[in-house]
C-alpha positions as CSV (number, residue, x, y, z in Angstrom):
1,X,131.1,149.4,138.9
2,X,129.3,151.8,141.1
3,X,126.8,150.3,143.4
4,X,124.1,152.2,145.2
5,X,123.8,151.3,148.8
6,X,120.5,151.6,150.4
7,X,120.4,152.0,154.3
8,X,116.7,151.8,154.5
9,X,115.7,149.0,156.8
10,X,113.4,146.3,155.4
11,X,111.5,143.4,156.8
12,X,111.9,139.8,155.7
13,X,110.3,136.6,156.9
14,X,112.5,133.8,158.2
15,X,110.9,131.4,155.4
16,X,111.8,133.9,152.7
17,X,115.4,134.3,153.9
18,X,115.8,130.4,154.0
19,X,114.3,130.1,150.5
20,X,116.4,132.9,149.1
21,X,119.6,131.5,150.5
22,X,118.7,128.2,148.9
23,X,118.2,129.8,145.6
24,X,121.5,131.8,145.9
25,X,123.3,128.6,146.8
26,X,121.7,126.4,144.1
27,X,124.1,124.5,141.7
28,X,124.5,126.7,138.6
29,X,123.3,129.9,140.4
30,X,125.1,133.0,139.4
31,X,127.8,133.6,142.0
32,X,126.6,137.3,142.4
33,X,123.3,136.2,143.8
34,X,125.0,135.4,147.1
35,X,126.5,139.0,147.3
36,X,123.3,140.5,146.4
37,X,121.5,138.5,149.0
38,X,124.1,139.5,151.6
39,X,123.5,143.1,150.8
40,X,119.8,142.8,151.5
41,X,120.3,140.8,154.7
42,X,122.6,143.5,156.0
43,X,119.7,145.8,156.2
44,X,116.9,143.2,157.0
45,X,115.0,142.7,160.2
46,X,114.1,139.1,160.0
47,X,110.8,138.2,161.5
48,X,108.5,135.2,161.9
49,X,106.0,135.0,159.0
50,X,103.0,135.6,161.2
51,X,104.6,138.9,162.6
52,X,105.3,140.6,159.2
53,X,103.2,143.8,158.7
54,X,100.6,143.6,155.9
55,X,102.1,146.7,154.3
56,X,105.5,145.2,153.5
57,X,106.4,143.4,150.3
58,X,107.4,139.6,150.8
59,X,108.1,137.0,148.4
60,X,105.1,136.3,146.1
61,X,103.5,139.6,146.9
62,X,101.9,141.5,144.1
63,X,102.5,145.3,144.3
64,X,101.6,148.4,142.1
65,X,104.3,150.9,141.6
66,X,104.4,154.2,140.1
67,X,106.9,156.2,138.3
68,X,106.1,159.7,139.5
69,X,108.2,161.5,137.0
70,X,106.2,159.8,134.0
71,X,103.0,158.7,135.9
72,X,103.4,155.2,134.6
73,X,101.9,152.5,136.8
74,X,103.1,149.0,136.8
75,X,102.1,145.9,138.8
76,X,104.7,143.2,139.6
77,X,104.8,140.0,141.6
78,X,108.2,139.2,143.3
79,X,109.1,135.6,142.6
80,X,112.0,133.3,143.0
81,X,114.1,132.8,139.8
82,X,112.5,129.8,138.3
83,X,109.1,131.5,138.4
84,X,110.3,134.8,136.8
85,X,108.6,136.0,133.7
86,X,109.1,139.8,133.3
87,X,106.8,140.0,130.3
88,X,103.8,138.6,132.6
89,X,104.9,140.9,135.5
90,X,106.6,138.0,137.5
91,X,109.8,139.8,138.7
92,X,112.9,137.8,139.6
93,X,113.7,138.7,143.3
94,X,117.3,138.9,142.3
95,X,116.8,141.6,139.7
96,X,117.8,145.2,140.8
97,X,114.1,146.2,141.1
98,X,113.1,142.9,142.8
99,X,115.7,143.3,145.5
100,X,114.8,146.9,146.1
101,X,111.2,146.0,146.3
102,X,111.5,143.0,148.7
103,X,110.9,144.2,152.3
104,X,109.8,147.7,151.2
105,X,106.6,149.3,152.8
106,X,103.6,150.7,151.1
107,X,104.2,154.4,150.4
108,X,108.0,154.2,150.2
109,X,110.1,155.2,147.3
110,X,112.5,152.4,146.1
111,X,115.7,153.1,144.3
112,X,117.5,150.8,141.9
113,X,119.9,150.7,139.0
114,X,118.5,148.7,136.1
115,X,120.7,147.3,133.3
116,X,120.4,150.7,131.5
117,X,122.5,152.2,134.2
118,X,120.5,155.2,135.2
119,X,119.0,155.1,138.6
120,X,115.3,154.8,138.8
121,X,113.0,155.7,141.6
122,X,109.5,154.2,142.0
123,X,106.9,154.7,144.6
124,X,105.3,151.6,146.1
125,X,101.7,152.6,145.7
126,X,99.8,149.6,147.0
127,X,100.2,145.9,147.8
128,X,97.5,144.1,146.1
129,X,98.4,140.7,147.6
130,X,100.7,139.6,150.3
131,X,100.8,135.9,151.2
132,X,101.2,136.4,154.9
133,X,98.5,138.9,155.2
134,X,96.2,136.2,153.6
135,X,97.4,133.6,156.0
136,X,99.2,131.8,153.2
137,X,102.4,130.6,154.6
138,X,103.2,127.9,152.0
139,X,104.0,130.2,149.1
């Protein structure tokens, strides 16, 4: 299986990392989650929740992305696996697009390979809500 490595740096909060590690190590969790998380952590700069820039996607952030080739806009909230509901825009952080989006900055292009196998590129147009920017450190 070909994997696309992204060398772009991302920012994660200490709390998000702790919670992601907990979900990846949960009983019954897919063994691949830990490998996926390791890939993200290799390129991550881990900061205190109060130091995360407001233009960075964190857990429970809601963001609008655009497929510049089709003009399609989509709005997703990055959530932990138990809260995922793709039909309602609640994106599992351990999905290919969820991991690509986590830690990305507004204006950046994110690249990921969905289950269809063809790489997709989306532009992170805006962050509608970021818990840390709203002083909500409990989500």
